N, C-alpha and C positions, 0 to 999 in steps of 0.2 A: 792260705794261698788264694789270691784273687783271680776270678775268672773274667776274661775280657772277650769282646766280640772279635771274631776273626775277620779278616779282610773280606772274605766271601760273604759273610753274614751282613757286613756293613753295605756291601754292594747291593745285596738283595733288598735290604731295607730302603736304600736310596731309590732303587728301581721301583719298588712298590709305592713309595711316597710320590714319585714322579707320575706313575700311572694314575694314582688317586687324584693328584692335583690337576691332571689333564681332564679327567672326567668331571671333577668338581668345577673347573673353569667352564667346561661346556654346559654343565647344569646351570651354573650361575648366569652364563651368557643367555641361555634359553629363558631362564626366569626373567632376566632383565628385558629381553626382547618381548616376552609376553606381557610384561608390565607396560612397556612403551605402547604396544598395540592396544591393550585394554584402555590405557589412558587416552590414546588417540580416538578410539571408538567412542568412549564416553564423552569426550570433548565435542566430537562431531555430532553425536546424538543430541547433546544439549543445545548446540548452536542451531541445528536444523529445526529442533522443536521450538526454540525461542523465535526463530525467524518466521516459521510458518504460523505460529500463534499470533505474532504481530500482524502479519498480513491478513489472517483470518479476522482479527479484531477490527481492522480497518475496513475490510471488505463487507462486513456485516452491515455497515452503514452506507454501502453503495446504493445509488439509484440504479436499479437493476438494468433498465434498458440502455443506460449510458455506457456500459462497459465495452471497451474496444481492445483490439490487438493491433500492434504496429510492427512493421519490419525494421530491422537494422540495415543501414544506418538510420538514425532518427529522422532525417529529412526525406526518407522514402515516402512517396505519395501513396503507397499501398497501405491503407488502413481498412479494417473491417469490424463488424460486430463480432464479439467474442465467439458466439456460437458457430460462426462461419470460418474461424481461424484454424490453420493447420500448424505443423511444427516449424514452418518457415517464419512464423511470427514470434518475436522474442520480447517485445515490450508490452506490458499490461497497463492499461489506463482506465480510469473510471472517475465519474463525478460523485462526490460524497455529499449527502445532505448534512446540514449543520447540526450535528447531534449535540455539540456542546451548548449552542444557543437554544436548541430545542429543550434541553434539560433546564436551562435558564439559571436564574440566580436571584439575588435580593433586589426588589424594586422599591427604591426609597420613596417614590410617590405614593405607593400603596402600603408600604411598610410590611411587606410579606415577601416570601420566596415564591417565585412564579415562573412558569415556562416563558422563554423568550418569544416563541411563536407557536401557535396551536396546531397549524397544519390544516385548519378548516376555514372555509369561506361561507359567509352568510349570503346566500344567493338571493334572499328576499330583502336585503338591506338596500336602501336608496343609495348608499355609498359604494355598492358593488355595481360596476358598469364597465364600459370598454376601456377605461383608463385607470380605474382603481378597484381595490377589493377590500371589503370589511372582513377582518379575521378575528372574531370574538375569542376571548380567552388569552390573547397575546399581550405581552409587554415588550413591544418592539425596541424600546430604548435599551432594555436589558440585552436582547439579542444583538443589537448594534454594538454595544460596548464589548461584548464577548468576541464578536467577529473582528472588530477593529484591533483588539489586543492580540488575538491569535495570528492575524495576518500581518502584524507589524505596521498597521495603518494603511495597508495596500488595498483593503476591501472594507466597505462599510455601506450602510444604507444612506449615509450622508453623501458618499461619493456616487451612489447610484449604480454600483457595479456588482451588487449581490444578485445572484440568479434565483429566479423562481421557476420551478418546473411543476406543472400540474401532473397529478398521478394518472397512470394509464399510458397506453401505447397509441400514439397518434395514427390517424389513417395514412396509408401510404408510407409506412415507417421507413426512415433512412437514418441510421445512427449518426451520420456526419452532421445532421441538422442540430445536434447539440452543441455545435460550434467547434468541433474537432478540427484542428489545423492540419490539412493534408498537404501543405506546402505547395499547393498549386496556385495560390494567390486568392482563391475564393473561400470565404468563411461564411457559413450559413448557421445562424443561431436561432432559427425559427421555432425550435422547441423550447427555448429558454427566454424568459422575460427578465430584462434588467429592471430592478425595482429600487425605489427609494421610499423614505418615510417622512411625511410632512410633520413639522413641529406641532405638538409636543411629542410626536412619535409614540403613539400608544397602540392602536390596533387597526390602522389603515395603511395599506401599501399602495404606492403609485406605480403603475406600469409605465415605464419611460420609453419603451419601444414604440415606434409608430404603429397605429392601428392598421392591420392588414386590410387590403381592399375588400375582402370578403367578410370583414368583421373579425372580432376576437372571441374565441371560445373559452369560456371560463368554467372550470370544473369545481367541484365541491371540496376537493382535497388538493394539497400542494406540498412541495418541499422548498425550503430555502437552502441555498448552497453558496459557499464562499470559496471553495477550492476543488480542484481535481487532484488526483494522485497518479503517479507513474512509477512503475517498478521497472528499472532499466539495468541490464547487465552491461558492465564496462570492463575493458581489458585489465587484467591483474598481472600476476607473476606466474611463471612456469606454465604458461598456456591456459591458466584458469581465469575466472572472472570475479569481479566484485559486484555485488547486488546492491543498487542504490535506490532509495525511495525519494521521489521529488514531490513537492507540494507547494501551496501558496501561488497557484496560477489559475486563471479563469479562461478556459477555452472559448466560452460564449462572449468574452470581451476581446477576442483575438490574441490571447496569450498562449504560450506553450511552456512546457517544462524546462526549456532551454533559456528562457528569458532571465533577465538580471535579478528580478525580485524573487525568483523561485528559491525556496529553501530545499535542502537535501539532507539525508541521513544515510549513513552506511549501515545496511542491514546485515551483511556478512561478507566474508572473503573466502577464497578458495572454492568458488562455485564451479563444478564441472557440468551440472545439468540444472536448468530451470525451465520447467514446462508447465503449461496451463491449458485447460480445456473446459468448455462448458457443455454440459448435457442437461437439457431442459433448463431449469433455473439454478442448477448446482454447478459450482466451479470447483474443479479438481486441480490442485497444485502439486507439483513434484519438484523436490529440491534434493540435489546430491552435492555434498561437500567432500573435498579431497584434501588430505594432509600428508605431507612427507614425513615418514617416521625415520628413515635412513636415506642416504643419498640414492640408494637403489630400490627403496621399497616405499610404496604409497598405500594409504588406506582410504577407501571411499565409503561413505555412509549415505544412504538415500532414505527419504521419508516422503509420504504423500499425505495430503489433508484435503478433506471436502468442506466447502463453505456453502451453506444453504442461504 
């Protein structure tokens, strides 16, 4: 005689399976939600790390006294040295020295690898005067080729729009004098010398700016610069911002990051916070990225980095 399940036993089995499936569905849903959150956090952590590392790598080549903060909108006339900026300033700008040209490359005339520019001035040379400087150890033709290639031909010693900045902080310091365009119509580049290189472009720079009435002060060390950089938040989606990097513009030549020759790169999307602050010579950056995990749930990840 075969034994079979009674109707009541079948009902109990069905009820138990239903209860188990409900709990299992909740567990699986929770596991999946936790997976989505973990993936989102890891993604945001990676993006913030990469973005801050990129900015830190560029900022290490900044000419420190040139760093400014600017308010949005970008045509706001209120710009200030970074150490004086508060949270109302959202754009970070600086002039970078030409680190690619400084490292140099192959000089076919000398048949060696050499720095493009040495950063030193021979103050005892007869070629160092009010209109030119002798810079021993330089292969300026190498620097010129590198600058021209990186700028797409928009900057070169041949064009005479490469900037020379002597090291140190000038007397009566005013950061605007690096040529920063404050959109008021007045551009002062008294801290920057436009320079060119006479053929055959070896180790002498010509200072193309008019000699000031009081004479020109020449220091022993200098930087060459072919571009400034601007980190600018722009409106994105869902009330968040995109962070863009602008370069290939020369404020000492009257250019701004909004000009046509300027190049740009997207640093990251989904920015909820981008803050910067300078204490002494250290710049502190804070970046927060936000990602929507579900239509009703967002995750935000923040990270800070110090740049010396």
